[in-house]
TIPASE-187941 format. One record per residue (C-alpha): residue in one letter; residue number from 0; x, y, z. Coordinates in Angstrom, 2 decimals, decimal comma. Each point is the difference from the previous one (the first is absolute). Layout:
BEGIN
A_NUM_X_Y_Z
...
END
This chain:
BEGIN
M_0_13,66_-27,06_-26,45
Q_1_-0,01_3,49_1,38
P_2_-0,99_2,63_-2,75
D_3_3,06_2,20_-0,87
K_4_0,72_3,39_1,78
P_5_0,63_3,26_-1,62
K_6_3,29_0,91_-0,60
D_7_0,01_3,01_2,35
D_8_-1,95_-1,85_3,17
P_9_2,48_0,03_2,60
R_10_-0,39_-3,91_0,77
N_11_1,02_-0,54_-3,13
D_12_3,81_0,47_1,46
Q_13_2,32_-2,55_0,42
N_14_1,85_-1,02_2,78
R_15_1,15_3,48_1,67
S_16_3,58_-0,39_0,94
F_17_1,04_3,29_0,40
R_18_-0,22_2,05_2,90
V_19_0,28_3,79_0,60
T_20_0,65_1,13_3,62
V_21_-0,82_4,00_0,42
R_22_0,10_1,59_3,22
F_23_-2,55_2,59_1,19
T_24_0,02_2,64_2,73
K_25_-2,98_-0,70_2,74
D_26_-1,90_2,76_-1,38
E_27_0,51_-1,34_-3,52
I_28_-0,77_-3,84_0,91
T_29_-3,32_1,27_1,79
R_30_-1,23_1,72_-3,13
L_31_0,59_-2,86_-2,14
Q_32_-2,00_-2,23_2,61
K_33_-2,70_2,82_0,27
S_34_0,11_-0,70_-4,11
V_35_-0,29_-3,53_0,25
S_36_-2,35_-0,33_2,38
S_37_-2,45_2,12_-2,27
T_38_-0,05_-2,25_-2,91
V_39_-1,00_-3,58_-0,80
S_40_3,63_-1,16_0,23
R_41_0,63_-2,58_2,93
E_42_3,88_0,34_-0,19
M_43_2,01_3,17_-0,40
A_44_2,34_-2,06_-2,49
D_45_-3,12_-0,17_-2,33
Y_46_-0,90_3,72_0,58
V_47_4,10_0,77_-0,85
R_48_-0,13_-1,81_-2,64
H_49_-2,82_1,10_-1,46
V_50_0,77_3,80_0,52
V_51_3,84_-0,39_-1,43
M_52_-1,47_-2,32_-3,22
G_53_-2,44_3,27_-0,30
R_54_-3,06_-2,35_0,22
K_55_-3,22_1,02_1,19
V_56_-0,70_-0,43_3,72
Q_57_-3,44_-0,38_1,50
V_58_-0,91_2,43_2,34
I_59_-2,63_-0,80_2,94
Y_60_-2,57_2,92_0,63
R_61_-2,11_0,07_2,99
D_62_-1,91_2,98_0,44
R_63_0,65_1,32_3,53
S_64_-2,78_2,06_0,17
M_65_-2,72_-2,82_0,88
D_66_2,33_-0,88_3,36
E_67_-1,70_1,91_2,53
F_68_-3,66_-1,13_-1,65
I_69_1,61_-3,52_0,10
K_70_0,73_-0,09_3,41
E_71_-3,26_2,24_1,24
L_72_-1,91_-3,06_-1,92
V_73_1,55_-2,67_1,76
A_74_-0,28_1,28_3,43
L_75_-3,55_0,71_-0,76
R_76_-0,39_-3,92_-1,07
K_77_1,43_-1,04_2,96
E_78_-2,30_1,84_2,26
L_79_-3,07_-1,11_-2,42
N_80_0,92_-3,52_0,42
A_81_-0,06_0,12_3,54
L_82_-3,08_1,87_0,29
G_83_-1,60_-2,24_-2,45
N_84_1,02_-2,97_2,08
N_85_-1,64_1,31_3,30
F_86_-2,88_0,81_-1,71
N_87_-0,55_-3,65_-1,39
Q_88_0,75_-1,09_3,57
V_89_-2,64_2,04_1,68
T_90_-2,25_-0,75_-3,14
K_91_0,60_-4,10_0,93
K_92_-0,46_0,98_3,48
V_93_-3,40_1,89_-0,59
N_94_-1,05_-3,07_-1,81
A_95_0,74_-2,37_2,49
T_96_-1,68_1,96_2,98
A_97_-3,15_1,35_-1,71
G_98_-2,35_-0,03_2,95
K_99_2,55_-0,25_2,52
K_100_0,90_2,70_2,73
D_101_3,26_1,41_-1,99
F_102_-1,88_0,23_-3,42
F_103_-1,03_3,80_0,19
F_104_3,62_0,75_1,13
L_105_1,35_-1,71_-3,21
V_106_-2,45_1,25_-1,79
E_107_1,30_3,51_1,08
H_108_3,34_-0,89_-0,18
A_109_-0,17_-1,28_-3,33
A_110_-1,70_3,50_-1,12
T_111_2,95_1,81_1,36
L_112_2,39_-2,19_-1,92
Q_113_-2,25_0,30_-3,27
Q_114_0,66_3,68_0,41
T_115_3,39_-0,51_0,69
L_116_0,32_-1,94_-2,98
L_117_-1,98_3,08_-2,05
E_118_2,66_2,54_1,21
K_119_2,78_-1,69_-1,11
V_120_-1,74_-0,64_-3,38
E_121_-0,63_3,67_-0,65
T_122_3,81_0,91_1,68
I_123_0,99_-2,72_-3,09
K_124_-1,58_2,02_-2,63
G_125_0,79_3,11_1,14
T_126_3,63_-0,71_-0,16
I_127_-0,24_-1,88_-3,17
E_128_-1,91_3,54_-1,21
K_129_3,19_1,87_1,34
F_130_2,78_-2,11_-1,86
A_131_-2,36_0,21_-3,10
I_132_-0,46_3,92_0,05
Q_133_4,23_0,32_0,14
W_134_0,61_-2,91_-2,26
F_135_-2,50_1,54_-3,01
A_136_1,24_3,35_0,94
K_137_3,80_-0,94_-0,31
S_138_-1,17_-2,19_-3,70
S_139_-2,03_2,87_-1,25
P_140_1,17_2,03_-3,11
A_141_0,58_3,10_2,10
A_142_1,82_-1,09_2,59
T_143_2,49_-1,60_-2,74
S_144_0,03_3,16_-2,24
G_145_0,90_2,30_3,08
E_146_-2,94_2,09_-0,03
P_147_-1,54_0,71_3,13
END
């Protein structure tokens, strides 16, 4: 047996047997679809029912200011993964060819890859620092109060 639902719970409704048809202009339906997509409602009917009945509509909020940062981090992660894979392959070859003629070439190649990895890590640190400064500047009291 399931617990009783609160009286204002929309799932408490019995069979919905009445239909209402509403016509919209192209602009109106576009605005309605945009409104629905910014909420947790999965169906337009659910959203409209909430609005008409005066129920709270739960809106999804996403901070778009971090979009560029995330894109850059994803690209840097891919580069870092590729460099890490290359470095691991060279390290395995160095260990396997110790004392052979390719040994010094592989050690030199490993050193070059290591330097590239370190440079990428510095790039990542700089990117994070740049976005952290922007983020904290937006969220500081001076930025929100309108002071210079």
